[in-house]
C-alpha positions as CSV (number, residue, x, y, z in Angstrom):
1,X,2.5,14.4,35.2
2,X,2.3,17.4,37.6
3,X,3.4,19.8,34.9
4,X,2.2,23.4,35.3
5,X,0.6,25.2,32.4
6,X,3.6,27.6,32.1
7,X,6.0,24.6,32.0
8,X,3.9,22.9,29.3
9,X,4.1,26.1,27.2
10,X,7.8,26.4,27.7
11,X,8.3,22.9,26.4
12,X,7.0,24.2,23.1
13,X,10.1,26.3,22.8
14,X,12.5,23.5,23.2
15,X,14.8,23.0,20.2
16,X,13.5,19.5,19.7
17,X,9.9,20.6,19.6
18,X,10.7,23.4,17.1
19,X,12.8,21.0,15.0
20,X,9.9,18.5,14.8
21,X,7.5,21.3,14.1
22,X,9.6,22.3,11.0
23,X,9.6,18.6,10.0
24,X,5.8,18.5,10.4
25,X,5.5,21.4,8.0
26,X,7.4,19.5,5.3
27,X,5.8,16.1,5.9
28,X,2.3,17.4,5.8
29,X,3.0,19.3,2.6
30,X,4.5,16.2,1.1
31,X,1.5,14.0,2.1
32,X,-1.5,16.2,1.7
33,X,-0.3,18.7,-0.8
34,X,0.5,16.0,-3.3
35,X,-2.6,14.0,-2.7
36,X,-4.9,17.0,-2.9
37,X,-3.4,18.1,-6.2
38,X,-3.1,14.5,-7.6
39,X,-5.6,15.1,-10.5
40,X,-3.7,18.0,-11.9
41,X,-0.3,16.4,-11.2
42,X,-1.1,13.2,-13.0
43,X,-3.2,14.4,-15.9
44,X,-0.4,13.7,-18.5
45,X,0.2,10.1,-17.3
46,X,-2.8,8.5,-19.0
47,X,-4.4,7.1,-15.8
48,X,-7.4,8.1,-13.8
49,X,-5.9,10.2,-11.0
50,X,-8.9,9.5,-8.7
51,X,-8.2,5.8,-8.9
52,X,-4.6,6.5,-8.0
53,X,-5.7,8.6,-5.1
54,X,-8.0,5.7,-3.9
55,X,-5.2,3.3,-4.3
56,X,-2.8,5.5,-2.3
57,X,-5.4,5.8,0.5
58,X,-5.9,2.0,0.4
59,X,-2.2,1.4,0.9
60,X,-2.1,4.0,3.7
61,X,-5.1,2.3,5.4
62,X,-3.3,-1.1,5.3
63,X,0.0,0.4,6.5
64,X,-1.6,2.2,9.4
65,X,-3.5,-1.0,10.4
66,X,-0.3,-2.9,10.6
67,X,1.8,0.0,12.1
68,X,2.1,-1.8,15.4
69,X,4.4,-4.6,14.2
70,X,6.4,-2.1,12.1
71,X,6.9,0.2,15.1
72,X,8.2,-2.8,17.1
73,X,10.9,-3.4,14.6
74,X,11.9,0.2,14.0
75,X,12.3,3.1,16.3
76,X,10.1,6.2,15.8
77,X,12.9,8.0,14.1
78,X,13.6,4.9,12.0
79,X,10.0,5.0,10.9
80,X,10.3,8.7,10.0
81,X,13.6,8.0,8.0
82,X,11.8,5.2,6.2
83,X,8.9,7.5,5.4
84,X,11.1,10.2,4.0
85,X,13.0,7.7,1.9
86,X,9.9,6.1,0.4
87,X,8.2,9.4,-0.1
88,X,11.2,10.8,-2.0
89,X,11.6,7.7,-4.2
90,X,7.9,7.5,-4.8
91,X,7.7,11.1,-6.0
92,X,10.7,10.6,-8.2
93,X,9.1,7.5,-9.7
94,X,5.8,9.3,-10.2
95,X,7.6,12.0,-12.1
96,X,8.8,9.5,-14.7
97,X,5.9,7.0,-14.7
98,X,3.0,6.6,-17.1
99,X,0.2,4.1,-17.6
100,X,-0.1,1.3,-15.1
101,X,3.4,2.0,-13.7
102,X,1.9,5.0,-12.0
103,X,0.3,2.6,-9.5
104,X,3.7,1.0,-8.7
105,X,5.1,4.5,-8.1
106,X,2.0,5.5,-6.1
107,X,2.4,2.4,-3.9
108,X,6.0,3.4,-3.0
109,X,4.9,7.0,-2.3
110,X,1.9,5.7,-0.2
111,X,4.2,3.6,1.9
112,X,6.3,6.7,2.6
113,X,3.4,9.0,3.6
114,X,1.6,6.4,5.6
115,X,3.5,7.0,8.8
116,X,4.5,10.7,8.5
117,X,1.6,12.3,10.5
118,X,0.9,9.7,13.2
119,X,4.6,9.0,13.8
120,X,5.4,12.7,14.2
121,X,2.6,13.0,16.8
122,X,3.9,9.8,18.5
123,X,7.4,11.3,18.6
124,X,6.1,14.4,20.4
125,X,4.1,12.2,22.8
126,X,7.1,10.1,23.7
127,X,9.9,12.7,23.7
128,X,8.1,15.8,24.9
129,X,5.2,14.5,27.0
130,X,5.2,17.7,29.1
131,X,3.8,19.5,26.0
132,X,0.6,17.7,26.7
133,X,-2.6,17.8,24.6
134,X,-1.8,21.4,23.5
135,X,1.5,20.4,22.1
136,X,0.0,17.5,20.1
137,X,-2.8,19.7,18.9
138,X,-0.4,22.5,17.9
139,X,1.6,20.0,15.9
140,X,-1.5,18.9,14.0
141,X,-2.5,22.5,13.4
142,X,1.0,23.2,12.0
143,X,0.4,20.3,9.5
144,X,-2.9,21.9,8.4
145,X,-1.2,25.3,8.1
146,X,1.5,23.7,5.9
147,X,-1.1,22.3,3.6
148,X,-3.0,25.6,3.4
149,X,0.3,27.2,2.4
150,X,1.6,24.7,-0.1
151,X,-1.6,24.2,-2.2
152,X,-1.6,27.8,-3.6
153,X,2.2,27.5,-4.3
154,X,1.6,24.2,-6.2
155,X,-1.2,25.9,-8.1
156,X,1.2,28.7,-9.1
157,X,3.8,26.1,-10.2
158,X,1.2,24.3,-12.2
159,X,0.2,27.5,-14.0
160,X,3.8,28.0,-15.3
161,X,4.9,24.3,-15.7
162,X,3.5,20.8,-15.8
163,X,2.7,18.1,-13.3
164,X,6.1,16.3,-13.7
165,X,8.0,19.4,-12.8
166,X,5.8,20.1,-9.8
167,X,6.2,16.5,-8.6
168,X,10.0,16.9,-8.9
169,X,9.9,20.1,-6.9
170,X,7.8,18.5,-4.3
171,X,10.3,15.7,-3.9
172,X,12.7,18.2,-2.4
173,X,10.6,18.2,0.8
174,X,11.1,14.5,1.7
175,X,14.8,14.8,0.7
176,X,15.2,17.6,3.3
177,X,13.2,15.5,5.7
178,X,15.5,12.5,5.2
179,X,18.5,14.7,6.1
180,X,16.7,16.2,9.2
181,X,15.6,12.7,10.5
182,X,19.1,11.4,9.8
183,X,20.6,14.2,12.0
184,X,18.0,13.4,14.7
185,X,18.8,9.7,14.5
186,X,22.5,10.5,14.9
187,X,21.8,12.9,17.7
188,X,19.8,10.3,19.6
189,X,22.4,7.6,19.0
190,X,25.1,9.9,20.4
191,X,22.8,10.8,23.3
192,X,22.8,14.5,22.4
193,X,20.3,16.3,24.7
194,X,17.8,18.3,22.6
């Protein structure tokens, strides 16, 4: 692209990049924080949490395999809005489900988290290409930092409450993401330069 290293670094300070970085922190915590703590979160539901985790990963694998046709029907921001919606609804359902209904709730949640990480990276690639490989790597690193931060917090919540309460608290993250992506959608629709 003929972008100098200093221009590439400056692109990381653009409001749009910083906004998506904030969103990545929330989406990575929603996806990986929840799935890494799934056993302790679902112990009161009466199901094998590891089977639920395998089921979630299976739904994600299928969703990512068919992401191409989905991305042709929705914009990138549309996919992120859809992800936030399904993640929120899935977590709310997981908080009230027991028995085999946990798998239905997990499927809704899995549909939501399927596109978070890869679509966020795709958004940066398409909208801030001058950030280059470093910008994409930094975004992935922020996701890992988010998970490293949220897991101890979830552990603290679990020490003083139960899995249902922690799941309900975690559902705040995709709710905030939905609002963020809705603002981004409206900004892009109104051609606001970010």
